[in-house]
C-alpha positions as CSV (number, residue, x, y, z in Angstrom):
1,M,0.0,0.0,0.0
2,S,1.3,3.5,-0.9
3,K,2.3,5.7,1.9
4,L,1.7,8.8,-0.2
5,V,-0.9,11.4,0.5
6,Q,-4.4,10.7,-0.9
7,P,-5.6,12.6,-3.9
8,H,-7.7,15.7,-3.4
9,G,-11.3,14.9,-2.5
10,S,-11.1,11.2,-3.6
11,P,-9.5,8.0,-2.5
12,E,-7.9,7.6,-5.9
13,L,-7.0,9.6,-9.0
14,K,-9.8,10.2,-11.5
15,P,-8.2,10.7,-15.0
16,L,-10.6,11.4,-17.8
17,L,-8.2,10.6,-20.7
18,L,-9.6,7.8,-22.8
19,E,-7.3,5.0,-24.1
20,G,-7.5,2.0,-26.4
21,E,-10.8,1.1,-28.1
22,A,-12.7,3.6,-26.0
23,L,-10.5,6.4,-27.4
24,K,-10.8,5.2,-31.0
25,K,-14.6,5.1,-30.8
26,E,-14.9,8.5,-29.2
27,L,-12.6,10.1,-31.7
28,E,-14.8,8.8,-34.5
29,R,-17.9,10.0,-32.8
30,A,-16.4,13.4,-32.1
31,K,-15.9,14.0,-35.8
32,T,-19.6,14.1,-36.2
33,L,-20.3,16.6,-33.4
34,P,-20.5,20.4,-33.6
35,Q,-17.2,22.0,-32.5
36,V,-16.4,24.4,-29.7
37,R,-13.0,26.1,-30.0
38,M,-10.9,26.4,-26.8
39,T,-8.3,28.9,-25.8
40,S,-4.8,27.6,-24.8
41,R,-5.8,28.0,-21.2
42,E,-8.9,26.0,-21.6
43,T,-7.1,23.3,-23.5
44,S,-4.5,23.0,-20.8
45,D,-7.2,22.8,-18.1
46,L,-8.8,20.0,-20.1
47,I,-5.5,18.1,-20.3
48,M,-5.1,18.6,-16.5
49,M,-8.5,16.9,-16.1
50,G,-7.5,14.2,-18.5
51,I,-4.4,13.2,-16.7
52,G,-6.1,13.3,-13.3
53,A,-4.2,16.4,-12.1
54,F,-7.6,18.1,-11.4
55,T,-9.1,15.1,-9.5
56,P,-12.0,14.9,-8.7
57,L,-13.4,17.3,-11.3
58,E,-15.4,15.6,-14.0
59,G,-15.7,18.5,-16.4
60,F,-16.0,22.3,-16.8
61,M,-17.9,24.0,-13.9
62,G,-21.5,25.1,-14.0
63,K,-22.8,28.5,-12.7
64,A,-23.4,27.4,-9.1
65,D,-19.9,25.9,-8.8
66,W,-18.4,29.0,-10.5
67,Q,-20.2,31.2,-8.0
68,G,-19.2,29.1,-5.0
69,V,-15.5,28.9,-6.1
70,C,-15.4,32.7,-6.7
71,D,-17.0,33.6,-3.4
72,D,-16.0,30.9,-1.0
73,M,-13.5,28.6,-2.8
74,K,-16.0,25.8,-2.4
75,M,-18.1,23.9,-4.9
76,T,-21.7,23.0,-4.4
77,D,-20.8,19.5,-3.0
78,G,-18.5,21.1,-0.5
79,L,-15.3,20.3,-2.3
80,F,-12.5,22.9,-1.7
81,W,-11.5,24.5,-5.0
82,P,-9.8,27.9,-5.4
83,I,-10.1,29.0,-9.0
84,P,-13.0,28.4,-11.5
85,I,-12.3,25.8,-14.2
86,T,-14.5,27.0,-17.0
87,L,-15.0,26.9,-20.8
88,S,-16.2,30.0,-22.6
89,A,-18.1,30.5,-25.9
90,S,-19.3,33.4,-27.9
91,Q,-23.0,34.2,-27.9
92,E,-23.1,33.0,-31.6
93,V,-21.7,29.6,-30.6
94,A,-23.8,29.3,-27.5
95,D,-27.0,30.0,-29.4
96,K,-26.4,27.0,-31.6
97,I,-25.9,24.6,-28.7
98,T,-28.8,22.9,-26.9
99,E,-28.4,21.9,-23.3
100,G,-28.1,18.2,-23.1
101,S,-26.3,17.9,-26.5
102,D,-22.7,16.8,-27.1
103,V,-20.0,18.9,-28.6
104,A,-16.4,18.3,-29.8
105,L,-13.7,20.4,-28.1
106,V,-11.0,21.7,-30.4
107,D,-7.8,23.6,-29.5
108,D,-8.0,27.0,-31.3
109,D,-4.2,27.2,-31.7
110,T,-3.5,23.8,-33.2
111,G,-6.9,22.8,-34.6
112,E,-6.5,19.4,-32.8
113,L,-9.5,17.5,-31.5
114,M,-9.0,17.4,-27.8
115,G,-12.2,16.0,-26.2
116,T,-15.9,15.9,-26.1
117,M,-18.4,17.3,-23.6
118,T,-22.1,16.9,-22.8
119,V,-23.3,20.4,-22.4
120,R,-25.5,20.4,-19.3
121,E,-25.6,24.1,-18.8
122,K,-24.8,27.4,-20.6
123,Y,-24.7,30.6,-18.6
124,A,-23.4,34.1,-18.5
125,I,-21.1,35.3,-15.7
126,D,-20.0,38.6,-14.2
127,K,-16.4,38.7,-15.5
128,A,-15.5,41.6,-13.2
129,H,-16.7,39.6,-10.2
130,E,-14.5,36.6,-11.2
131,C,-11.5,38.8,-11.7
132,K,-11.9,40.6,-8.4
133,S,-12.4,37.3,-6.5
134,V,-9.6,35.3,-8.2
135,F,-7.0,38.0,-9.0
136,G,-7.9,40.7,-6.5
137,T,-8.1,43.2,-9.3
138,T,-10.0,44.1,-12.5
139,D,-7.0,45.9,-14.0
140,E,-6.6,44.6,-17.6
141,E,-2.9,45.1,-17.4
142,H,-2.9,41.9,-15.2
143,P,-2.3,39.0,-17.7
144,G,-4.9,36.8,-16.0
145,V,-7.5,39.5,-15.9
146,A,-6.9,40.2,-19.6
147,K,-7.7,36.6,-20.5
148,V,-10.9,36.5,-18.5
149,V,-12.1,39.7,-20.1
150,A,-11.3,38.3,-23.5
151,Q,-13.4,35.2,-23.0
152,G,-16.7,34.7,-24.7
153,E,-20.0,36.0,-23.2
154,F,-21.1,32.5,-22.1
155,N,-19.7,29.5,-20.2
156,L,-20.5,26.0,-21.2
157,A,-20.5,23.3,-18.5
158,G,-20.6,19.6,-18.3
159,P,-18.7,16.3,-18.0
160,V,-15.9,15.8,-20.5
161,K,-14.0,12.9,-22.1
162,V,-10.4,13.8,-23.0
163,L,-8.9,12.5,-26.2
164,S,-5.4,13.9,-26.4
165,E,-2.5,15.4,-24.4
166,S,-1.5,17.4,-27.4
167,F,2.2,17.9,-28.0
168,Y,3.2,17.8,-24.3
169,P,4.4,14.1,-24.0
170,E,6.5,14.3,-27.2
171,Q,7.9,17.9,-26.8
172,F,8.8,17.8,-23.1
173,G,10.9,14.9,-21.7
174,I,9.9,15.8,-18.1
175,Y,6.2,15.7,-18.8
176,Q,4.4,13.5,-16.2
177,R,1.0,12.4,-15.3
178,P,0.2,12.2,-11.6
179,A,0.1,8.4,-11.6
180,E,3.6,8.3,-13.1
181,A,5.0,10.7,-10.4
182,R,3.3,8.7,-7.7
183,A,4.8,5.5,-9.0
184,I,8.3,7.0,-8.8
185,F,7.7,8.3,-5.3
186,A,6.3,4.9,-4.1
187,E,9.2,3.0,-5.7
188,R,11.6,5.2,-3.8
189,G,9.7,4.5,-0.6
190,W,8.8,8.2,0.0
191,S,5.9,9.2,2.1
192,T,6.6,12.9,2.4
193,V,7.3,14.9,-0.8
194,A,7.8,18.6,-1.2
195,A,6.9,20.2,-4.5
196,L,8.9,23.1,-5.8
197,Q,6.9,25.1,-8.3
198,L,9.1,26.6,-11.1
199,R,8.4,28.8,-14.1
200,N,11.9,30.4,-14.0
201,P,15.4,29.0,-14.3
202,M,16.5,27.4,-11.0
203,H,18.8,30.0,-9.4
204,A,20.5,29.9,-6.0
205,S,17.4,30.8,-4.0
206,H,15.4,27.9,-5.6
207,A,18.3,25.5,-4.9
208,Y,18.4,26.7,-1.3
209,L,14.6,26.1,-0.9
210,A,15.0,22.6,-2.4
211,W,17.9,21.7,0.0
212,V,15.8,22.9,3.0
213,A,12.9,20.8,1.8
214,V,15.0,17.7,1.5
215,E,16.1,18.1,5.1
216,V,12.5,17.8,6.3
217,C,10.9,15.5,3.6
218,D,11.9,12.3,2.0
219,G,12.5,14.1,-1.3
220,V,11.7,17.1,-3.4
221,Y,9.7,17.2,-6.6
222,I,11.0,20.0,-8.9
223,H,7.8,20.5,-10.8
224,Q,8.0,22.8,-13.8
225,L,5.2,24.5,-15.7
226,V,5.4,23.6,-19.4
227,G,2.2,25.4,-20.5
228,K,2.1,28.8,-22.0
229,L,3.8,31.7,-20.2
230,K,3.8,35.4,-20.6
231,P,6.3,37.2,-23.0
232,G,9.8,37.4,-21.6
233,D,9.6,34.1,-19.5
234,I,12.2,31.6,-20.3
235,P,11.0,28.5,-22.3
236,A,10.8,25.1,-20.6
237,D,13.6,23.3,-22.5
238,V,16.1,25.9,-21.3
239,R,14.8,25.6,-17.8
240,V,15.1,21.9,-17.9
241,R,18.8,22.1,-18.9
242,C,19.5,24.5,-16.0
243,I,17.8,22.1,-13.5
244,D,19.6,19.1,-14.9
245,A,22.9,20.9,-14.4
246,L,22.1,21.7,-10.8
247,V,20.7,18.3,-9.9
248,K,23.5,16.4,-11.4
249,N,26.2,18.5,-9.8
250,Y,24.8,19.8,-6.5
251,F,22.1,17.4,-5.3
252,R,21.9,13.8,-4.2
253,E,20.0,12.5,-7.2
254,E,18.1,9.9,-5.3
255,R,16.4,12.7,-3.3
256,V,15.2,14.7,-6.4
257,V,12.5,14.0,-9.1
258,Q,12.0,16.4,-11.9
259,G,8.6,16.7,-13.6
260,G,6.5,18.9,-15.9
261,Y,2.8,19.7,-16.0
262,P,0.8,21.3,-18.8
263,M,-1.2,24.0,-17.0
264,E,-1.1,27.6,-18.2
265,M,-0.1,30.2,-15.6
266,R,-2.9,32.5,-14.5
267,Y,-0.6,34.7,-12.3
268,A,-3.3,34.7,-9.6
269,G,-0.9,34.9,-6.7
270,P,-2.5,33.6,-3.5
271,R,-5.4,31.8,-5.2
272,E,-3.0,30.2,-7.7
273,A,-0.8,29.0,-4.8
274,L,-3.8,27.1,-3.5
275,L,-4.5,25.6,-7.0
276,H,-0.9,24.6,-7.1
277,A,-1.4,22.9,-3.8
278,V,-4.5,21.0,-5.0
279,F,-2.9,19.4,-8.0
280,R,0.4,18.8,-6.3
281,Q,-1.6,16.7,-3.7
282,N,-2.9,14.8,-6.7
283,Y,0.7,14.3,-7.9
284,G,1.4,12.7,-4.5
285,C,3.1,15.6,-2.7
286,S,2.6,16.1,1.0
287,H,4.0,19.7,1.0
288,L,4.3,22.7,-1.3
289,I,7.2,25.1,-1.0
290,V,5.6,28.6,-0.9
291,G,8.2,31.3,-1.2
292,R,8.1,35.0,-1.9
293,D,5.4,36.2,-4.3
294,H,4.3,32.7,-5.3
295,A,2.6,32.8,-8.7
296,G,2.5,36.6,-8.6
297,V,3.0,39.2,-11.3
298,G,4.0,42.9,-11.1
299,D,2.9,44.7,-7.9
300,Y,-0.5,43.1,-7.6
301,Y,0.3,41.0,-4.5
302,G,2.3,41.4,-1.3
303,P,5.4,39.2,-1.1
304,F,3.8,36.8,1.4
305,D,0.1,37.0,0.5
306,A,0.3,33.4,-0.6
307,H,1.5,32.5,2.9
308,E,-1.4,34.2,4.5
309,I,-4.1,32.6,2.4
310,F,-3.2,29.1,3.7
311,N,-3.9,30.4,7.2
312,E,-7.4,31.3,6.2
313,L,-8.5,27.9,4.9
314,P,-11.1,25.9,6.9
315,P,-9.8,22.7,8.4
316,G,-9.8,19.8,6.1
317,S,-9.6,21.9,2.9
318,L,-6.3,20.3,1.9
319,L,-4.2,17.3,3.1
320,L,-1.1,18.9,1.6
321,Q,0.7,21.4,3.9
322,P,2.6,24.5,2.9
323,L,6.3,24.9,3.6
324,K,6.4,28.6,4.0
325,M,9.8,30.2,3.2
326,D,11.0,33.7,4.0
327,W,13.0,36.1,1.8
328,T,16.2,34.3,0.7
329,F,19.4,35.9,-0.5
330,Y,23.1,35.5,-0.6
331,C,24.8,37.1,2.4
332,Y,28.4,38.2,1.8
333,K,29.1,38.2,5.6
334,C,27.6,34.8,6.1
335,E,29.3,33.6,2.9
336,S,26.2,31.5,2.1
337,M,22.6,31.5,1.2
338,S,20.5,32.9,4.1
339,S,17.0,34.1,4.9
340,M,15.4,36.9,6.9
341,K,14.8,34.4,9.7
342,T,18.5,33.4,10.0
343,C,20.7,36.2,8.8
344,P,21.5,39.1,11.3
345,H,23.3,41.3,8.7
346,G,22.1,44.4,6.9
347,K,20.9,45.1,3.4
348,E,24.4,46.2,2.3
349,D,25.6,42.6,2.8
350,R,22.8,40.9,0.9
351,L,22.4,40.0,-2.8
352,L,18.7,39.5,-3.5
353,L,17.9,36.9,-6.1
354,S,14.9,36.9,-8.4
355,G,14.0,35.3,-11.7
356,T,12.8,38.7,-13.0
357,M,16.1,40.4,-12.2
358,L,18.0,37.5,-13.7
359,R,16.1,37.6,-17.0
360,K,16.3,41.4,-17.2
361,T,20.1,41.5,-16.6
362,L,20.8,38.7,-19.1
363,S,18.5,40.1,-21.7
364,E,20.3,43.4,-21.6
365,G,23.8,41.8,-21.7
366,G,24.7,42.6,-18.2
367,E,26.9,40.7,-15.8
368,I,25.4,38.4,-13.3
369,P,27.2,38.0,-9.9
370,K,28.6,34.5,-9.5
371,E,26.5,34.1,-6.3
372,F,23.3,34.3,-8.3
373,S,23.5,30.7,-9.5
374,K,26.0,28.0,-10.3
375,P,28.3,28.5,-13.2
376,E,26.8,25.7,-15.2
377,V,23.4,27.4,-15.0
378,L,24.7,30.8,-15.9
379,D,26.5,29.4,-19.0
380,I,23.2,27.9,-20.3
381,L,21.3,31.2,-19.7
382,R,24.0,33.3,-21.3
383,E,23.9,31.1,-24.4
384,Y,20.1,31.3,-24.6
385,Y,20.1,35.1,-24.4
386,S,23.0,35.6,-26.8
387,N,21.0,33.7,-29.4
388,L,17.7,35.6,-29.1
389,E,16.9,37.3,-32.3
390,E,15.1,40.2,-30.6
391,K,15.4,41.6,-27.2
392,V,12.4,41.3,-24.7
393,E,11.6,44.2,-22.5
394,I,11.4,43.0,-18.9
395,K,10.0,45.4,-16.2
396,L,11.2,45.2,-12.6
397,H,8.5,45.7,-9.9
398,Q,8.6,46.1,-6.2
399,A,7.8,42.5,-5.5
400,A,10.5,41.3,-7.9
401,T,13.3,43.5,-6.8
402,G,12.7,42.9,-3.1
403,E,13.1,46.4,-1.8
404,E,11.3,45.4,1.4
405,A,13.8,42.7,2.2
406,K,16.7,45.2,2.0
407,K,15.4,47.3,4.9
């Protein structure tokens, strides 16, 4: 029997991805159905349901669940869920669909047939209410808000059957389903696993957090997002090379597993930290490392808002527990990585590390202090930026530069 934490809201994973003869039959049937085009975010959410990462969801949410998740982070059956998982459609498309009918779900970017859905409900929502609830703002400069505002006027809800994982298995060698990650953890005899969320190259602060996690858990799961990012973020294949270099040279390899997941970032800060916790529990993780400005963007969230939101959850919402980490930096007096909880020295002795600052400096051809990351990692990043055909403008914000931690 596995010693790993139970999936969220279910004794076992509930993947919705069809295989074998069932897949073949549903693919043929899907070709006869009216089509609904999905955004890249909706496609990635469908795949997350397909592989069981969104266990126990059975499909896209109806209005009552949408309302409950926005207002109370709770579905109508009482299940804790922090962000609505919905499928939008224009009024023109919705008008052609009858509740109770089946539709084929097609990725709008690739044209690939991704799944089918029985449409049990179609409904309009208050987009401003969703944005305020989930992102804490209605500012359309926020990339997550912009995507909600750009959605169709209606949502379509109902159970889904998933037919494809798109290009993810072939394109990303680290791509994993939850069942695959759980099998690796179980084979190693792990019962406590800390997930490290990454969308940036693994610099010294990330490595420090991973080392701390290994001290208190059986192992660390370096779990990278391989879905779509915002402009300026570094692509997954480059990040994988950076992590490989660190793990092979600076970790005990038997204490580290690297994986990738297909979800698209919403940049929802505290709420997204909770969604990260939900699906990491499905992957078999008992803990989630929650550092500074987890899943944040710009100045929309305080550096530790994602810590605070875990304190507000009703008991029993999650089995997974957060590993809350303070500001981390390199201290020249300590001559090591330190945190605000351990280092007694002043701001003049600290080198603050952030993925945003790293990307900005490298994109502008600047020099990175050797303490920022290991030389193997910096070599990979310098090569990547030197080969970019066009420069990407990267803005620094209060949360990224860490002015508060310098005081």
